[in-house]
N, C-alpha and C positions, 0 to 999 in steps of 0.2 A: 232837685230843682224845685224852687218855690213857685206857687201860683202867683199870678199878677193880680193887680187890683180888680175888684169886682166890676165887670163890665155889663152885666145884665141882671135881670131879676132872678133868673135861674142860678147864676153864680152867687148872688146874695143869699138866696134860699139855701144853697148848698153849704155856704159858710155858716149860716145860722144853724142849720141842722148839725153840722160838725161841732159847733160850739155847744149845742144842747146835749149831744152825746158826751162830749168832754165833761160837762157839768154833772151828768148823771152817772158817770163812771166811778165817782168817788163819793161815798156817803157823807163824809165830812164837808166836802166842797159843796155838795148839793144842799146839805143842811144850812150852811151859811147863806147860800143863794136864796133859799126859801125864807129864812129868817130876815134877811135884809129887804127882800121885796115884799114880804107880807103874804106871799102866796102859800096856799096849802098844796100838798101833793095832788089833790083833785083839781085845783085851779091850774096847776102846771100841766097836768094831763089834758085838760080841756083846751088849753091855749097853745100847746106844744107845736103844732103845725101851722099856726097862724103867723102872718107876717109880723104882727105886733108882738107875739110871744117870742119869736126868734130875735126880733130887734131888741127886746128886753134883755135877753141873754147876752147879746153882743154889747149892749149898753153896760151891763154889769161887768163884763170883762174889760171894757174900756175904762172903768173906774178903778180897776185893780191891775196896775202895770205888771206886777210879778206874775199874777195869774194869767194875764194876757200873754206874756212871753212864754209861759209853759204851754199854753194852748197852741200858739202859732208855731212853736218849735215842733211839737208833736204832730201837728196837722200839715206841716210844711206849707204854711200860708204866710204871705208877706204881711207883717203887722200893719202896714199902710192900707191893707185891703179891708180891715175890720170896720172902720168908721164909714167908708163909702158903702159897704154892704148894709150896715145898719140904716144909713140914710135911704138906700134904695128900698129897703123893706118897709119903711114908714113914709116914703114919699118925700124925704128931705126936710120939709118944714117941721113935721112932728118930732123928728130926732133932734132938731135944733131947739125946739121948745122943751123937750125932755132934759136936754143938757143944760139949758138956761135955768130951768126950774131947780134942777139938782145942784148945780154948781154955784148959783147965786142966792140960794135960800139961806145961806149962813150955816148950813148943816155940815160942819167940819168934823163931826165925831165919827163919820163913817157908818152911823146907825140911822135907820129909818124909825119913824114913830111906831108905836105899837098898834096903830090903826090897821085895819085889814088891807087897805091899799096904801100906796106911797106916792111921793112925787115922781119917782122914777117909773113906777109901774102902776098904771091906773086900775089894774085888775081885769079880770075876764069880762069881755063884752063891752069894755069902755071905748 
């Protein structure tokens, strides 16, 4: 039985934590996430439990449909629950800003700049 769409902050946090665990279970997957977001392992550790950090993981999954499908299948989560969970974690408006900056920036290569922070992930404490 699949979970329904996120209806509360606790549901959103649970989905975000499940996504974080999923990302860290595979070294190659985690390496791609860190390289794309510009985070270091220390940055990830510092932001792992924060709403912004969890939202960044969900945002990353939303940008890679095949990876998203692997995650939701393994976690028995409705794929339609991911975007609302991300929105709930960042209060709605910020998630829309993240998406707008990422998808309208002309960055179609799938790579972020080599700067420490990225348009998708402002970095710890941002």
